BADREN-452208 format. One record per residue (C-alpha): residue number from 1; x, y, z. Coordinates in steps of 0.2 Angstrom, whole numbers. Example, Ala and Ser with C-alpha at 12.3 -4.5 7.8 and 13.67 -1.06 7.14 Angstrom:
2
NODE    nr      px      py      pz
NODE     1      62     -22      39
NODE     2      68      -5      36
# end
This chain:
416
NODE    nr      px      py      pz
NODE     1     824     167     873
NODE     2     840     167     867
NODE     3     839     188     868
NODE     4     836     186     887
NODE     5     851     170     890
NODE     6     863     183     883
NODE     7     858     197     895
NODE     8     857     185     908
NODE     9     876     183     904
NODE    10     880     201     901
NODE    11     872     206     918
NODE    12     884     191     925
NODE    13     899     197     918
NODE    14     896     217     927
NODE    15     891     207     944
NODE    16     908     197     943
NODE    17     917     211     937
NODE    18     910     223     950
NODE    19     916     211     962
NODE    20     932     210     957
NODE    21     926     190     952
NODE    22     921     183     969
NODE    23     901     177     969
NODE    24     891     188     978
NODE    25     875     182     982
NODE    26     860     182     968
NODE    27     875     184     954
NODE    28     870     171     944
NODE    29     850     176     946
NODE    30     844     184     929
NODE    31     837     204     931
NODE    32     822     202     924
NODE    33     816     189     938
NODE    34     826     197     951
NODE    35     812     212     947
NODE    36     801     200     948
NODE    37     805     193     967
NODE    38     809     211     971
NODE    39     788     215     966
NODE    40     781     200     979
NODE    41     796     204     992
NODE    42     787     222     992
NODE    43     769     219     989
NODE    44     756     230     996
NODE    45     739     223    1003
NODE    46     729     238     999
NODE    47     709     240    1008
NODE    48     696     250     999
NODE    49     683     250    1010
NODE    50     663     257    1008
NODE    51     663     272    1014
NODE    52     645     270    1030
NODE    53     643     290    1030
NODE    54     624     293    1022
NODE    55     627     300    1005
NODE    56     647     301    1003
NODE    57     654     294     986
NODE    58     667     296     984
NODE    59     686     281     985
NODE    60     703     286     985
NODE    61     707     276     969
NODE    62     697     270     951
NODE    63     697     255     943
NODE    64     711     260     931
NODE    65     722     267     945
NODE    66     720     252     954
NODE    67     725     243     938
NODE    68     741     252     937
NODE    69     746     244     958
NODE    70     741     227     953
NODE    71     751     226     938
NODE    72     766     233     950
NODE    73     760     216     960
NODE    74     751     223     972
NODE    75     734     215     981
NODE    76     720     226     981
NODE    77     703     222     993
NODE    78     688     230     987
NODE    79     671     229     998
NODE    80     658     225     986
NODE    81     648     244     983
NODE    82     662     253     987
NODE    83     660     261     969
NODE    84     644     261     964
NODE    85     643     281     969
NODE    86     656     284     957
NODE    87     646     274     946
NODE    88     659     259     944
NODE    89     654     241     947
NODE    90     662     227     958
NODE    91     666     220     941
NODE    92     677     235     935
NODE    93     688     233     948
NODE    94     685     215     948
NODE    95     693     216     933
NODE    96     707     229     935
NODE    97     714     215     946
NODE    98     704     219     966
NODE    99     697     205     974
NODE   100     681     211     978
NODE   101     674     205     997
NODE   102     657     205    1005
NODE   103     661     211    1018
NODE   104     669     224    1030
NODE   105     677     212    1043
NODE   106     690     202    1028
NODE   107     694     224    1019
NODE   108     699     230    1036
NODE   109     711     215    1037
NODE   110     720     223    1026
NODE   111     738     231    1031
NODE   112     733     247    1023
NODE   113     717     256    1021
NODE   114     714     269    1009
NODE   115     698     279    1016
NODE   116     689     298    1012
NODE   117     684     301    1030
NODE   118     690     299    1046
NODE   119     691     281    1053
NODE   120     673     275    1064
NODE   121     675     266    1079
NODE   122     668     249    1072
NODE   123     678     252    1059
NODE   124     694     255    1072
NODE   125     688     238    1079
NODE   126     689     228    1064
NODE   127     707     235    1059
NODE   128     723     221    1062
NODE   129     734     231    1077
NODE   130     751     241    1069
NODE   131     743     241    1052
NODE   132     743     262    1043
NODE   133     726     271    1037
NODE   134     727     282    1026
NODE   135     708     297    1026
NODE   136     706     315    1027
NODE   137     705     319    1047
NODE   138     689     331    1046
NODE   139     691     336    1063
NODE   140     671     337    1066
NODE   141     667     320    1060
NODE   142     683     312    1070
NODE   143     676     305    1086
NODE   144     686     305    1102
NODE   145     682     285    1103
NODE   146     690     282    1088
NODE   147     705     291    1090
NODE   148     708     283    1106
NODE   149     705     263    1098
NODE   150     717     269    1085
NODE   151     732     273    1099
NODE   152     728     257    1108
NODE   153     732     247    1091
NODE   154     743     255    1087
NODE   155     741     259    1068
NODE   156     749     272    1057
NODE   157     740     285    1053
NODE   158     741     296    1038
NODE   159     729     311    1032
NODE   160     729     314    1015
NODE   161     724     335    1020
NODE   162     744     336    1028
NODE   163     752     327    1017
NODE   164     765     339    1002
NODE   165     774     337     989
NODE   166     794     342     982
NODE   167     788     360     982
NODE   168     782     359     999
NODE   169     761     359     993
NODE   170     749     350     997
NODE   171     742     340     982
NODE   172     724     333     990
NODE   173     720     351     998
NODE   174     723     361     983
NODE   175     714     348     970
NODE   176     698     350     983
NODE   177     698     367     982
NODE   178     700     367     964
NODE   179     685     355     965
NODE   180     674     366     974
NODE   181     680     380     969
NODE   182     671     378     952
NODE   183     657     371     961
NODE   184     652     384     971
NODE   185     648     391     955
NODE   186     637     380     948
NODE   187     628     376     965
NODE   188     625     399     967
NODE   189     620     397     947
NODE   190     608     387     951
NODE   191     598     394     970
NODE   192     600     412     961
NODE   193     586     404     951
NODE   194     567     402     952
NODE   195     568     384     950
NODE   196     579     382     964
NODE   197     566     397     976
NODE   198     580     411     971
NODE   199     578     428     966
NODE   200     576     421     949
NODE   201     592     428     940
NODE   202     605     423     928
NODE   203     624     421     937
NODE   204     631     430     927
NODE   205     629     448     913
NODE   206     619     449     898
NODE   207     618     464     886
NODE   208     608     481     897
NODE   209     607     469     913
NODE   210     618     473     927
NODE   211     631     461     927
NODE   212     629     450     947
NODE   213     641     453     960
NODE   214     650     441     969
NODE   215     660     442     985
NODE   216     674     430     988
NODE   217     684     432    1002
NODE   218     700     423    1002
NODE   219     712     424     989
NODE   220     718     400     988
NODE   221     715     390     973
NODE   222     697     389     977
NODE   223     694     407     979
NODE   224     706     410     962
NODE   225     697     394     951
NODE   226     678     402     960
NODE   227     683     417     954
NODE   228     691     411     937
NODE   229     675     402     932
NODE   230     662     416     939
NODE   231     669     429     928
NODE   232     669     417     912
NODE   233     648     418     917
NODE   234     649     440     913
NODE   235     649     443     935
NODE   236     658     456     943
NODE   237     669     447     954
NODE   238     677     455     972
NODE   239     691     447     982
NODE   240     696     451    1001
NODE   241     712     441    1009
NODE   242     724     449    1019
NODE   243     740     443    1011
NODE   244     744     455     998
NODE   245     756     444     989
NODE   246     739     432     984
NODE   247     730     446     980
NODE   248     744     450     969
NODE   249     746     433     960
NODE   250     726     430     958
NODE   251     726     447     947
NODE   252     741     444     939
NODE   253     731     427     935
NODE   254     715     435     930
NODE   255     718     450     924
NODE   256     714     468     929
NODE   257     695     466     929
NODE   258     697     458     947
NODE   259     694     470     958
NODE   260     703     466     975
NODE   261     704     473     992
NODE   262     714     468    1010
NODE   263     700     468    1021
NODE   264     699     483    1024
NODE   265     682     485    1035
NODE   266     674     500    1024
NODE   267     678     489    1004
NODE   268     671     476    1014
NODE   269     655     481    1022
NODE   270     649     490    1005
NODE   271     654     475     994
NODE   272     644     465    1003
NODE   273     628     477    1005
NODE   274     629     476     987
NODE   275     633     457     982
NODE   276     622     443     977
NODE   277     632     429     981
NODE   278     647     430     993
NODE   279     657     416     994
NODE   280     671     411    1009
NODE   281     684     401    1004
NODE   282     698     404    1019
NODE   283     714     396    1025
NODE   284     709     378    1025
NODE   285     721     370    1039
NODE   286     729     380    1054
NODE   287     722     397    1053
NODE   288     705     402    1051
NODE   289     696     423    1050
NODE   290     678     424    1052
NODE   291     666     433    1042
NODE   292     659     446    1059
NODE   293     639     443    1058
NODE   294     636     460    1056
NODE   295     640     462    1036
NODE   296     628     448    1034
NODE   297     615     457    1042
NODE   298     619     471    1027
NODE   299     617     458    1011
NODE   300     601     464    1004
NODE   301     585     450    1003
NODE   302     591     436     992
NODE   303     606     433     990
NODE   304     618     420     993
NODE   305     632     417    1006
NODE   306     641     398     999
NODE   307     652     393    1014
NODE   308     666     381    1006
NODE   309     676     377    1022
NODE   310     663     374    1036
NODE   311     670     356    1037
NODE   312     683     369    1046
NODE   313     673     375    1058
NODE   314     664     389    1046
NODE   315     670     407    1038
NODE   316     653     415    1042
NODE   317     647     419    1062
NODE   318     633     412    1057
NODE   319     638     396    1048
NODE   320     653     394    1062
NODE   321     650     378    1072
NODE   322     633     371    1067
NODE   323     629     355    1076
NODE   324     624     340    1067
NODE   325     606     343    1069
NODE   326     607     357    1062
NODE   327     601     361    1045
NODE   328     613     361    1031
NODE   329     602     375    1019
NODE   330     595     389    1029
NODE   331     591     407    1031
NODE   332     595     417    1038
NODE   333     592     439    1038
NODE   334     586     437    1021
NODE   335     598     428    1019
NODE   336     601     410    1007
NODE   337     613     401    1019
NODE   338     625     385    1009
NODE   339     636     377    1022
NODE   340     634     359    1015
NODE   341     650     350    1019
NODE   342     662     340    1007
NODE   343     656     350     992
NODE   344     668     338     979
NODE   345     656     326     984
NODE   346     644     333     971
NODE   347     657     326     957
NODE   348     660     312     963
NODE   349     669     303     952
NODE   350     679     318     943
NODE   351     686     319     964
NODE   352     690     302     965
NODE   353     701     303     947
NODE   354     710     317     953
NODE   355     715     306     971
NODE   356     721     293     958
NODE   357     731     302     949
NODE   358     740     308     963
NODE   359     740     292     973
NODE   360     745     278     963
NODE   361     764     287     963
NODE   362     761     289     981
NODE   363     757     268     983
NODE   364     770     262     970
NODE   365     785     275     980
NODE   366     778     264     997
NODE   367     780     248     988
NODE   368     797     253     980
NODE   369     802     260    1000
NODE   370     796     241    1005
NODE   371     785     247    1021
NODE   372     777     263    1025
NODE   373     791     264    1039
NODE   374     805     267    1026
NODE   375     792     279    1015
NODE   376     792     290    1031
NODE   377     810     289    1032
NODE   378     817     294    1016
NODE   379     799     304    1010
NODE   380     796     323    1019
NODE   381     781     325    1010
NODE   382     774     309    1018
NODE   383     780     312    1031
NODE   384     773     328    1035
NODE   385     754     321    1032
NODE   386     759     307    1048
NODE   387     748     311    1063
NODE   388     749     293    1071
NODE   389     763     282    1072
NODE   390     761     268    1077
NODE   391     747     272    1091
NODE   392     759     290    1096
NODE   393     751     307    1094
NODE   394     765     316    1081
NODE   395     754     329    1073
NODE   396     748     345    1085
NODE   397     736     350    1074
NODE   398     725     335    1076
NODE   399     731     331    1096
NODE   400     727     346    1102
NODE   401     710     344    1093
NODE   402     707     329    1107
NODE   403     717     339    1121
NODE   404     733     324    1119
NODE   405     749     331    1118
NODE   406     762     325    1105
NODE   407     778     322    1101
NODE   408     792     321    1087
NODE   409     792     309    1072
NODE   410     809     307    1076
NODE   411     808     299    1094
NODE   412     797     287    1088
NODE   413     806     279    1073
NODE   414     819     272    1079
NODE   415     809     264    1092
NODE   416     797     255    1082
# end
């Protein structure tokens, strides 16, 4: 206590010196108390609801992440049962400082809502006007009714996929791509085996047996991780992309044993004709290419196509524009197609831990900023994720999907 008292006197002395001996507001408040008061004044009220879509297990924050936020004075509401999909009980979250609530009506009264999938209309109806929601912006799952309700309630909405860091990279996109790239090789290994009705071949290679041929379309993060995993198993891997710089980078990272090519028709045709597995890992946002159905026709019977971009419309002509009633695993031209969305949901706990690593610093910074509006003004990476501000569409990528116009965010920042 004596040490704290001396520190308090020293703080007051420095304040008096800095102000020319004049007393200022807060001059006689010890710095430790000022920090505690600042925690209270900037405390966030965060709600984590249970996802309503069947099979969705991922969460944005694990109990360990919640503990870091509550330790800084923030208040977290967790709907009962929300963590069961990643094998965390209500008790785990409660011990981390979260308040467990029984109904969605309670959790959606928080100022900030953290979801995985786009909000449903019934969820928007439960939200307070002018509150903030963070979620993915998977347009194939985003209902126009929900978007209109968000506008009517003057919601501010931030998309994980659109947020960037200081180097203009998209951390959420990158981590999902890495997880799904690795998972795609695991899926391929399962589906090629006899137990899943496949040809009964080992994904990889052993002495005296020709290695499995894996073709990867897209040399981004997902393609790079998938290629690394396939090469580690001994497979023969070919990667195609239209960006020569990406091809150069992936070859430098994985070595000369990797075959790389641009979309040269003859080379692509020959690769598909002999491939055992083709993985679609095209760009995630804004740019889309589609592999022609004719190439799928040339593939061997019993081979496999895995589309990692089905949530963005698909990489292949045979997987494009699948309806909700269409199967996600089907056979066409003797080729098995795996088109399940959100493959990272297969390893939901790992994905949730990765999300927590990204978002704990974001929400701590948000608390320090004092408000979402201040954070948008001061953090360009955070700002890039905003697609609706106080009910006003501000992202052409999202607005165009709903046939709506969008305006520059700057026009609204000073008005609200």
